MIVEX-697175 format. One record per residue: x, y, z of N, C-alpha, C in turn; residue in one letter. Coordinates in steps of 0.2 Angstrom, whole numbers, padded with zeros to 4 digits, always signed. Example, Ala and Ser with C-alpha at 12.3 -4.5 7.8 and 13.67 -1.06 7.14 Angstrom:
% MIVEX-697175
+0066-0028+0039+0062-0022+0039+0066-0016+0039A +0064-0011+0035+0068-0005+0036+0064+0000+0039S 
//
This chain:
% MIVEX-697175
+0609+0074+0431+0604+0076+0429+0602+0082+0426M +0596+0079+0423+0594+0084+0417+0594+0091+0421A +0595+0096+0417+0591+0102+0419+0585+0105+0419Q +0581+0100+0414+0573+0102+0416+0573+0098+0422D +0575+0092+0425+0575+0089+0432+0575+0095+0438E +0582+0098+0438+0583+0101+0442+0579+0107+0443I +0575+0110+0439+0573+0113+0438+0566+0113+0442G +0563+0106+0441+0557+0104+0444+0559+0101+0452G +0564+0102+0455+0565+0101+0460+0566+0105+0466K +0559+0107+0470+0561+0111+0475+0567+0113+0478K +0570+0107+0482+0575+0108+0484+0582+0103+0481Y +0585+0109+0478+0590+0108+0475+0597+0107+0479V +0601+0103+0478+0607+0102+0484+0612+0105+0478V +0617+0110+0481+0621+0113+0477+0626+0114+0479R +0632+0112+0481+0637+0113+0487+0642+0117+0485L +0645+0118+0487+0653+0121+0486+0657+0116+0487S +0664+0119+0484+0672+0116+0484+0674+0112+0493G +0670+0120+0497+0674+0115+0505+0666+0116+0506E +0664+0114+0506+0657+0110+0510+0659+0103+0507E +0661+0099+0500+0662+0095+0497+0669+0090+0501R +0674+0096+0503+0679+0094+0506+0679+0092+0512A +0672+0096+0515+0672+0093+0523+0667+0087+0524R +0663+0084+0517+0658+0078+0518+0664+0073+0517L +0668+0073+0513+0673+0069+0511+0679+0066+0515E +0680+0072+0519+0684+0072+0528+0681+0068+0528S +0674+0066+0532+0670+0065+0539+0671+0057+0534M +0670+0057+0529+0667+0051+0528+0673+0045+0527L +0679+0050+0526+0687+0045+0527+0687+0045+0532S +0688+0049+0537+0689+0045+0543+0683+0041+0548K +0677+0043+0545+0673+0038+0548+0671+0038+0557G +0672+0044+0559+0673+0044+0566+0664+0046+0569K +0660+0047+0564+0654+0051+0566+0649+0045+0566H +0641+0046+0567+0635+0041+0568+0636+0038+0562S +0632+0033+0561+0630+0031+0556+0625+0034+0550A +0621+0038+0554+0617+0042+0551+0619+0048+0548K +0622+0051+0552+0627+0056+0548+0630+0055+0543T +0632+0049+0544+0638+0048+0538+0632+0045+0533L +0630+0042+0532+0623+0042+0526+0620+0050+0523V +0620+0054+0528+0618+0061+0526+0623+0064+0522K +0630+0061+0524+0636+0066+0521+0637+0065+0512A +0634+0054+0514+0634+0052+0505+0630+0054+0500R +0622+0055+0505+0615+0058+0502+0619+0065+0498I +0620+0070+0503+0623+0077+0501+0626+0076+0493L +0632+0072+0494+0639+0071+0490+0634+0070+0481L +0630+0064+0485+0626+0062+0478+0622+0065+0473K +0619+0071+0478+0613+0075+0476+0615+0081+0472A +0622+0082+0473+0624+0089+0474+0624+0091+0465D +0622+0095+0460+0622+0096+0455+0628+0101+0452V +0633+0104+0458+0635+0107+0455+0643+0103+0451S +0647+0107+0448+0651+0104+0446+0654+0100+0446A +0659+0099+0450+0661+0093+0455+0656+0087+0457A +0648+0088+0457+0645+0085+0460+0643+0078+0455G +0640+0073+0457+0637+0066+0454+0630+0067+0452E +0626+0073+0455+0621+0074+0452+0615+0068+0452G +0614+0064+0456+0609+0058+0455+0602+0062+0457M +0597+0056+0453+0591+0058+0456+0591+0052+0462S +0583+0056+0466+0582+0053+0470+0582+0043+0470D +0581+0041+0464+0579+0034+0463+0586+0032+0465G +0592+0034+0462+0597+0033+0460+0601+0033+0468E +0599+0038+0472+0603+0038+0477+0600+0033+0483I +0593+0032+0481+0591+0026+0488+0591+0019+0484I +0592+0019+0478+0596+0010+0476+0602+0010+0478E +0607+0016+0478+0615+0016+0478+0614+0015+0487Q +0613+0020+0488+0613+0019+0499+0608+0015+0503L +0602+0012+0498+0599+0008+0501+0595+0009+0506E +0595+0016+0508+0589+0020+0509+0584+0023+0508T +0576+0027+0512+0572+0029+0510+0572+0035+0507S +0566+0034+0504+0563+0040+0500+0562+0047+0504V +0561+0046+0510+0559+0053+0515+0564+0053+0518S +0571+0048+0520+0578+0052+0522+0580+0057+0516M +0580+0054+0510+0583+0059+0505+0578+0065+0504V +0572+0065+0506+0568+0071+0505+0570+0076+0511Y +0570+0072+0517+0572+0077+0521+0577+0079+0523R +0587+0077+0517+0589+0081+0519+0588+0086+0514V +0588+0086+0508+0587+0089+0503+0582+0096+0506R +0579+0095+0511+0573+0100+0514+0578+0102+0519K +0581+0101+0523+0585+0103+0527+0590+0108+0527Q +0595+0106+0520+0601+0110+0517+0598+0118+0514L +0591+0115+0511+0587+0123+0508+0586+0127+0513V +0582+0124+0518+0578+0127+0523+0582+0132+0530E +0589+0125+0532+0590+0130+0538+0599+0129+0537E +0601+0125+0532+0609+0125+0529+0614+0119+0531G +0619+0120+0527+0624+0115+0529+0625+0111+0536F +0627+0117+0540+0628+0114+0546+0623+0110+0550D +0617+0114+0548+0610+0110+0552+0609+0104+0548A +0611+0101+0544+0611+0094+0542+0616+0089+0545V +0621+0091+0547+0625+0087+0550+0625+0089+0558L +0621+0090+0562+0620+0092+0569+0615+0089+0570T +0614+0088+0575+0610+0085+0580+0605+0089+0584R +0598+0091+0581+0595+0094+0584+0594+0093+0591K +0593+0101+0595+0594+0098+0602+0587+0097+0603Q +0584+0094+0610+0579+0094+0612+0575+0101+0615R +0569+0100+0610+0563+0108+0611+0561+0107+0617S +0561+0102+0620+0558+0101+0627+0563+0100+0631R +0563+0102+0638+0566+0099+0644+0563+0091+0644P +0571+0086+0647+0568+0080+0647+0563+0078+0653A +0559+0074+0653+0555+0071+0657+0558+0069+0664V +0556+0072+0668+0559+0070+0676+0556+0063+0677P +0563+0058+0679+0563+0053+0682+0558+0052+0685R +0556+0044+0686+0549+0044+0690+0552+0039+0698I +0558+0037+0697+0561+0033+0703+0568+0037+0702F +0568+0041+0708+0576+0043+0708+0577+0043+0715D +0584+0040+0715+0585+0043+0722+0581+0039+0727G +0579+0042+0734+0574+0037+0740+0568+0032+0737E +0566+0035+0733+0559+0032+0726+0564+0025+0723K +0569+0026+0722+0573+0021+0717+0575+0014+0723E +0578+0017+0726+0579+0013+0736+0573+0009+0735A +0568+0011+0737+0564+0010+0741+0560+0004+0735K +0562+0007+0727+0557+0002+0723+0564-0007+0725L +0568-0005+0724+0575-0010+0724+0573-0014+0729I +0570-0012+0737+0569-0017+0741+0564-0021+0739A +0560-0017+0738+0553-0021+0737+0554-0028+0733L +0558-0025+0729+0557-0030+0723+0562-0038+0725S +0567-0036+0730+0571-0040+0734+0566-0043+0741C +0560-0043+0743+0557-0044+0748+0552-0049+0746S +0550-0052+0752+0547-0057+0749+0539-0054+0747A +0536-0059+0741+0528-0055+0739+0524-0056+0742P +0520-0053+0739+0511-0054+0745+0510-0059+0745P +0506-0063+0751+0503-0068+0752+0499-0069+0748K +0499-0075+0743+0495-0077+0739+0499-0078+0731G +0505-0076+0729+0509-0072+0723+0514-0078+0728Y +0519-0081+0721+0526-0083+0721+0528-0080+0720A +0529-0076+0717+0535-0071+0716+0533-0065+0712R +0536-0060+0711+0534-0053+0711+0534-0053+0703W +0530-0051+0699+0529-0048+0693+0530-0043+0692S +0533-0040+0687+0530-0030+0685+0522-0027+0686L +0520-0029+0685+0513-0028+0686+0512-0027+0692R +0513-0034+0698+0512-0034+0704+0516-0027+0707L +0521-0027+0705+0525-0021+0707+0522-0014+0706L +0521-0013+0700+0518-0008+0697+0511-0004+0703E +0508-0010+0705+0502-0009+0708+0504-0008+0714R +0509-0011+0719+0510-0010+0725+0517-0004+0726K +0517-0003+0722+0523+0004+0722+0518+0011+0722V +0513+0011+0720+0508+0017+0720+0501+0014+0728V +0502+0011+0730+0499+0005+0736+0501+0009+0742E +0508+0009+0743+0512+0010+0746+0515+0016+0746L +0512+0021+0741+0515+0028+0741+0520+0032+0739A +0525+0024+0737+0532+0028+0733+0533+0033+0728I +0527+0030+0722+0527+0033+0717+0519+0037+0717V +0516+0041+0714+0508+0042+0713+0506+0037+0708D +0510+0036+0703+0510+0033+0695+0515+0028+0692A +0515+0023+0691+0523+0021+0686+0521+0016+0682A +0524+0013+0675+0520+0010+0672+0525+0003+0672S +0521-0003+0670+0526-0008+0672+0535-0007+0668D +0532-0005+0662+0539-0005+0657+0544-0001+0661S +0542+0006+0663+0548+0010+0670+0551+0004+0673T +0545+0001+0679+0550-0002+0683+0555-0008+0680I +0552-0011+0675+0554-0013+0671+0565-0013+0670G +0563-0005+0666+0570-0004+0666+0575-0002+0670R +0571+0000+0676+0575+0002+0684+0578-0005+0684V +0573-0009+0686+0577-0019+0687+0581-0018+0683L +0578-0018+0677+0586-0020+0672+0591-0017+0673K +0593-0010+0674+0596-0005+0676+0603-0009+0683K +0599-0014+0687+0602-0015+0694+0601-0024+0694H +0601-0027+0687+0600-0032+0686+0598-0036+0691L +0589-0034+0692+0587-0038+0695+0581-0042+0692L +0580-0049+0694+0574-0051+0690+0569-0056+0695Q +0565-0052+0700+0562-0052+0704+0555-0060+0701P +0555-0060+0694+0550-0063+0690+0554-0073+0690H +0560-0072+0692+0564-0079+0690+0567-0080+0697R +0569-0087+0698+0574-0088+0702+0576-0097+0701K +0583-0096+0704+0585-0102+0703+0587-0107+0710E +0586-0114+0707+0587-0118+0711+0592-0119+0714Q +0597-0121+0718+0602-0122+0721+0602-0125+0728W +0607-0129+0727+0610-0133+0734+0613-0127+0738V +0610-0126+0742+0615-0122+0746+0617-0126+0754I +0625-0125+0754+0629-0130+0759+0628-0126+0765P +0627-0129+0773+0625-0128+0777+0633-0122+0779P +0632-0118+0786+0638-0113+0787+0642-0117+0792H +0648-0115+0792+0652-0118+0798+0652-0125+0803A +0653-0128+0795+0647-0134+0796+0656-0141+0796D +0657-0143+0800+0662-0147+0803+0662-0152+0798A +0658-0156+0799+0654-0162+0794+0656-0160+0787A +0654-0156+0784+0656-0154+0777+0660-0152+0774F +0664-0149+0778+0671-0147+0775+0677-0154+0775V +0673-0161+0780+0680-0166+0782+0678-0171+0775A +0670-0170+0774+0670-0175+0768+0672-0172+0762A +0670-0167+0762+0673-0162+0755+0680-0164+0755M +0686-0162+0759+0691-0161+0757+0693-0169+0758E +0690-0174+0761+0691-0181+0759+0690-0183+0752D +0686-0181+0749+0686-0181+0741+0689-0179+0738V +0691-0172+0740+0695-0170+0735+0703-0172+0736L +0704-0174+0741+0711-0177+0742+0709-0182+0737E +0705-0188+0737+0704-0192+0730+0707-0192+0725V +0704-0183+0721+0703-0182+0716+0713-0180+0714Y +0717-0180+0718+0723-0178+0717+0728-0184+0717R +0725-0190+0719+0730-0193+0719+0732-0197+0710R +0739-0196+0709+0740-0199+0703+0736-0206+0699P +0735-0208+0693+0731-0211+0690+0735-0217+0689H +0732-0223+0695+0735-0230+0694+0727-0237+0691D +0732-0239+0687+0727-0242+0685+0724-0247+0692P +0729-0250+0696+0727-0255+0701+0722-0252+0706L +0721-0246+0706+0720-0241+0713+0715-0236+0709L +0709-0237+0703+0704-0233+0699+0701-0229+0702P +0702-0223+0701+0693-0219+0706+0690-0220+0701V +0684-0222+0701+0678-0222+0702+0671-0218+0704V +0666-0214+0699+0661-0210+0704+0655-0212+0702C +0649-0212+0705+0643-0216+0703+0640-0212+0703L +0633-0210+0700+0628-0206+0701+0623-0211+0699D +0615-0208+0697+0611-0209+0695+0604-0204+0694E +0599-0204+0688+0594-0199+0687+0591-0204+0686T +0585-0202+0684+0577-0205+0679+0578-0203+0674T +0571-0205+0672+0571-0202+0663+0564-0204+0664K +0559-0200+0660+0552-0200+0659+0553-0203+0655Q +0550-0208+0651+0546-0211+0644+0542-0210+0642L +0540-0206+0638+0536-0205+0632+0534-0203+0625T +0528-0207+0625+0528-0208+0616+0523-0203+0613K +0527-0205+0608+0523-0198+0602+0517-0202+0601E +0510-0197+0602+0504-0198+0598+0504-0197+0590T +0507-0194+0588+0508-0193+0581+0514-0189+0579R +0517-0192+0572+0522-0194+0568+0526-0186+0569A +0530-0183+0571+0534-0179+0571+0534-0177+0565P +0533-0170+0561+0534-0167+0555+0542-0164+0555M +0548-0167+0549+0552-0166+0547+0556-0160+0546P +0562-0158+0549+0564-0151+0548+0565-0150+0540M +0563-0143+0538+0563-0142+0529+0567-0135+0531R +0570-0131+0524+0574-0127+0525+0569-0121+0530P +0572-0117+0532+0568-0110+0535+0561-0113+0540G +0561-0120+0541+0557-0120+0545+0559-0128+0551Q +0560-0127+0558+0561-0132+0561+0557-0138+0561P +0559-0144+0565+0558-0149+0565+0549-0149+0570Q +0543-0150+0568+0537-0149+0572+0535-0154+0575R +0534-0156+0582+0531-0161+0587+0525-0155+0589V +0521-0164+0590+0515-0164+0593+0513-0163+0599D +0512-0155+0603+0513-0155+0610+0508-0162+0614Y +0504-0166+0614+0501-0172+0617+0507-0177+0616E +0509-0180+0620+0512-0188+0622+0509-0193+0626Y +0511-0199+0626+0507-0205+0630+0514-0205+0634E +0512-0206+0642+0515-0209+0649+0517-0215+0646R +0524-0216+0647+0525-0224+0647+0531-0226+0652N +0530-0223+0659+0533-0226+0663+0540-0221+0665G +0544-0225+0670+0549-0222+0671+0556-0224+0669T +0560-0224+0671+0567-0228+0670+0573-0225+0673A +0578-0230+0676+0585-0226+0680+0590-0227+0678S +0595-0222+0675+0600-0224+0673+0607-0222+0680I +0612-0227+0679+0615-0226+0684+0621-0224+0681F +0625-0219+0681+0631-0219+0678+0639-0220+0683M +0641-0223+0679+0648-0225+0682+0654-0222+0675I +0657-0218+0681+0663-0212+0677+0670-0214+0680F +0673-0213+0677+0680-0218+0678+0686-0210+0677A +0685-0206+0679+0687-0200+0675+0695-0199+0672P +0701-0202+0677+0706-0202+0675+0709-0208+0668L +0701-0212+0668+0703-0216+0661+0698-0213+0657E +0695-0209+0657+0691-0207+0651+0687-0211+0648G +0684-0216+0654+0680-0222+0653+0673-0220+0657K +0668-0223+0655+0660-0221+0659+0656-0229+0654R +0651-0230+0661+0646-0235+0660+0641-0232+0660E +0635-0233+0657+0628-0231+0658+0622-0236+0659A +0621-0238+0664+0615-0244+0665+0610-0244+0665I +0605-0244+0663+0597-0243+0661+0592-0247+0665V +0591-0246+0672+0585-0250+0674+0578-0248+0673T +0574-0253+0675+0568-0252+0676+0567-0248+0682E +0569-0249+0689+0568-0248+0696+0575-0244+0696R +0574-0242+0702+0580-0238+0706+0581-0240+0715H +0582-0247+0715+0582-0249+0722+0591-0251+0724T +0591-0253+0729+0595-0256+0732+0599-0261+0729A +0595-0266+0725+0597-0274+0724+0599-0269+0717I +0597-0266+0712+0598-0262+0706+0606-0257+0706D +0608-0255+0714+0612-0252+0715+0618-0257+0716Y +0617-0261+0720+0620-0268+0720+0622-0272+0714A +0619-0272+0709+0622-0275+0703+0625-0270+0699H +0624-0264+0699+0628-0258+0696+0636-0259+0701A +0636-0259+0706+0643-0263+0709+0647-0267+0707L +0643-0272+0706+0645-0279+0702+0649-0279+0695E +0646-0275+0693+0650-0274+0687+0652-0270+0686H +0656-0264+0691+0659-0261+0694+0667-0263+0693V +0665-0270+0699+0672-0272+0701+0674-0277+0696A +0668-0283+0692+0671-0287+0691+0669-0288+0682D +0666-0281+0680+0668-0282+0673+0672-0275+0671V +0671-0270+0676+0675-0265+0671+0680-0264+0675M +0684-0267+0680+0688-0265+0683+0691-0274+0686F +0691-0278+0684+0691-0285+0689+0697-0286+0690P +0704-0283+0686+0711-0282+0689+0713-0278+0695Q +0708-0274+0696+0709-0269+0701+0711-0273+0707A +0716-0267+0711+0716-0272+0717+0711-0269+0724T +0709-0263+0722+0704-0260+0726+0702-0254+0722K +0695-0252+0722+0691-0247+0717+0690-0241+0723I +0692-0234+0721+0689-0229+0725+0685-0227+0723V +0678-0228+0728+0671-0226+0726+0669-0221+0729L +0668-0215+0724+0664-0208+0727+0658-0211+0725V +0653-0205+0729+0644-0206+0727+0645-0201+0733Q +0636-0200+0734+0633-0195+0739+0631-0200+0744D +0626-0196+0747+0625-0200+0753+0617-0202+0752N +0615-0205+0748+0609-0209+0747+0607-0213+0752L +0602-0216+0753+0602-0222+0757+0603-0228+0756N +0603-0228+0751+0605-0236+0747+0611-0237+0745T +0615-0231+0745+0624-0231+0745+0628-0232+0750H +0625-0240+0752+0631-0244+0756+0630-0250+0754K +0636-0253+0760+0638-0259+0757+0633-0264+0759S +0627-0262+0764+0621-0265+0766+0618-0269+0759A +0617-0264+0754+0613-0264+0749+0617-0270+0745S +0626-0273+0746+0627-0278+0743+0623-0287+0746L +0622-0284+0753+0620-0290+0756+0611-0292+0756Y +0608-0286+0752+0601-0287+0749+0603-0291+0744Q +0605-0290+0738+0607-0295+0733+0610-0300+0732A +0617-0302+0735+0619-0308+0734+0619-0310+0742F +0623-0318+0741+0625-0320+0747+0629-0318+0752A +0630-0319+0755+0636-0315+0763+0643-0316+0759P +0647-0322+0756+0651-0323+0755+0654-0319+0748D +0647-0318+0744+0649-0313+0739+0648-0304+0742K +0644-0305+0744+0642-0298+0747+0650-0295+0750A +0653-0299+0754+0658-0296+0757+0664-0298+0754R +0664-0299+0746+0671-0298+0744+0669-0293+0739R +0666-0291+0738+0663-0285+0733+0663-0278+0739L +0661-0280+0744+0662-0273+0750+0670-0273+0749T +0673-0278+0749+0682-0276+0750+0684-0273+0743E +0682-0273+0739+0687-0272+0732+0684-0264+0733R +0681-0260+0738+0680-0255+0736+0681-0250+0740F +0684-0244+0740+0686-0239+0746+0681-0233+0747E +0676-0236+0750+0670-0231+0752+0674-0226+0752W +0670-0217+0749+0669-0211+0748+0665-0210+0747R +0663-0205+0753+0655-0201+0752+0659-0193+0751H +0652-0189+0747+0653-0183+0743+0647-0181+0753T +0648-0175+0754+0645-0173+0761+0638-0172+0758P +0634-0170+0763+0626-0169+0762+0627-0164+0760K +0622-0161+0754+0622-0154+0749+0628-0154+0747H +0633-0160+0747+0639-0155+0741+0640-0164+0734G +0633-0166+0733+0634-0168+0728+0640-0166+0721S +0638-0158+0720+0642-0159+0716+0650-0159+0716W +0653-0161+0721+0659-0165+0721+0658-0171+0718L +0652-0173+0715+0653-0182+0714+0654-0180+0706D +0661-0179+0701+0659-0180+0694+0655-0184+0690M +0652-0189+0694+0647-0194+0689+0641-0190+0688A +0639-0185+0693+0633-0179+0693+0634-0177+0686E +0642-0171+0685+0643-0167+0679+0641-0171+0674S +0645-0178+0672+0642-0183+0666+0636-0184+0665E +0633-0184+0670+0627-0186+0670+0622-0179+0665L +0624-0172+0669+0622-0168+0665+0624-0167+0656S +0630-0169+0656+0633-0172+0648+0628-0175+0645V +0625-0180+0649+0622-0187+0645+0612-0181+0644L +0611-0180+0649+0606-0176+0648+0605-0172+0643S +0611-0166+0643+0610-0162+0637+0610-0164+0629S +0613-0170+0629+0616-0172+0624+0612-0176+0619Q +0610-0181+0624+0607-0188+0622+0597-0189+0624C +0597-0185+0633+0590-0186+0634+0584-0183+0635L +0590-0174+0630+0583-0171+0630+0579-0170+0622A +0575-0175+0622+0570-0177+0618+0565-0181+0622R +0559-0184+0617+0554-0191+0620+0559-0197+0616R +0559-0201+0622+0560-0208+0621+0555-0212+0623I +0552-0217+0620+0545-0218+0621+0546-0225+0625G +0551-0229+0627+0552-0237+0629+0560-0237+0631D +0558-0241+0636+0566-0242+0639+0570-0245+0634I +0568-0249+0630+0573-0252+0625+0576-0247+0619E +0572-0243+0619+0576-0236+0614+0580-0233+0620S +0578-0231+0626+0583-0227+0630+0591-0231+0630L +0589-0237+0631+0595-0241+0632+0601-0242+0627R +0597-0241+0619+0601-0242+0614+0604-0233+0611A +0599-0227+0615+0603-0223+0612+0609-0219+0620E +0606-0223+0625+0613-0222+0630+0620-0225+0628V +0618-0231+0626+0623-0233+0624+0629-0231+0617A +0623-0230+0612+0627-0226+0605+0631-0219+0611A +0626-0215+0615+0631-0210+0617+0637-0213+0621W +0638-0218+0625+0644-0219+0629+0649-0221+0625V +0648-0225+0621+0652-0229+0615+0655-0221+0612T +0652-0215+0610+0656-0212+0607+0660-0206+0612D +0658-0206+0619+0663-0201+0624+0666-0209+0624R +0667-0214+0624+0673-0219+0626+0678-0218+0621N +0676-0219+0615+0677-0217+0609+0685-0214+0611T +0681-0206+0612+0685-0201+0611+0690-0200+0618H +0688-0204+0624+0691-0204+0629+0690-0197+0633Q +0684-0195+0632+0682-0186+0637+0684-0188+0644A +0689-0186+0645+0690-0185+0654+0687-0180+0655K +0691-0180+0664+0688-0174+0667+0694-0170+0670A +0693-0165+0669+0700-0159+0672+0698-0157+0674D +0698-0160+0683+0694-0156+0687+0702-0151+0691W +0700-0144+0690+0703-0139+0696+0706-0138+0701Q +0698-0139+0704+0697-0137+0711+0698-0143+0718F +0702-0136+0720+0706-0143+0728+0706-0141+0733T +0709-0141+0737+0707-0141+0747+0711-0135+0745T +0714-0132+0745+0717-0123+0742+0711-0119+0741A +0710-0121+0736+0704-0119+0731+0698-0118+0737D +0696-0123+0741+0691-0122+0748+0688-0118+0751A +0697-0120+0754+0698-0116+0761+0699-0108+0758R +0697-0107+0752+0699-0099+0751+0691-0096+0750I +0688-0099+0744+0682-0098+0743+0677-0100+0746K +0677-0106+0750+0672-0109+0753+0674-0106+0760L +0677-0101+0761+0679-0101+0767+0673-0100+0775K +0668-0097+0772+0662-0097+0778+0658-0105+0776S +0662-0111+0775+0660-0119+0776+0662-0121+0782L +0668-0117+0784+0673-0119+0788+0671-0118+0793Y +0671-0120+0801+0671-0117+0808+0677-0114+0810P +0675-0107+0814+0680-0102+0815+0683-0102+0824V +0689-0102+0824+0692-0102+0829+0695-0095+0832F +0693-0096+0838+0695-0090+0840+0704-0089+0842P +0706-0083+0841+0714-0083+0839+0716-0083+0846V +0721-0087+0849+0725-0088+0853+0731-0086+0854Q +0732-0082+0860+0738-0078+0861+0744-0083+0864N +0751-0082+0861+0756-0086+0863+0757-0093+0860G 
//
């Protein structure tokens, strides 16, 4: 730095050898905060002593990618307050503001947020909690942001809820059907006795009213918010987990007749050589052999009925059906978009099925009866301990 430029500076950095050594040691160890290390670098580069670099503010800002105000504050603090003051965090000049929710008040807020919301409201919001804690005289005043921080600390989100299948408590029928299915999943692979899981879902067909704008660099695809409803379609998912094979049948309706034809496809097209097909499905009212008699003549209905070993998941236990998991994958990978008609839906689903079958995507089911008796202990009836 030129001598006339140094003379024009109000706050000139001139470090001793000991101070430079201390700063270089700090940078080599890197144990201080990022802000402190930036200050150390500024001092070393601004140092106009014989050992220093004597850089101008502009050069420092360019090399360290910092701000004009930061370099100015470091220079000023060094000259007015000393070397140690630059590297030491200032203590608060005022005591910390006391917490609004502390101890008993915080416990009352947590209890309130976990309770049922007031009549007329579906759930608690931060604004509603803000108003209620004042009405109940828990605190004199509080902001919604303060309440939000307290709830976040306790991992509470009263504005959200999850939809879940809640199983019954201590239900013998539930555990009997559950263990029945779990024991089926433990069977070794037998081509003559395949395990087939079946489930179904619906897909609303929606047409675009305006052509979407394609994606460009830095801009996602843009789709118009308007769409045209075009009915619904049903998808029967047939999944053989040990074979890594699935079929998805798209129909216009979801009736007992459609279900019966899906079973015919399983028996006569997918597994014609099987002596018996173990069929795992949920308890939907159409999932009965009676549906076969609605769709076919008695001799054919009887033949198809005897081809299957019928296994049903318990009520509120459809998660035990592996076809439900396969439908979840289909929904996220293929169906999560607008599809305008049933022909397009069939083509898209068929392409997805072909890809999954080509890669033989199988299910690695790990949950066993032994696991159920530990993790789902509350579902099992409890018997008194008998002496002797």
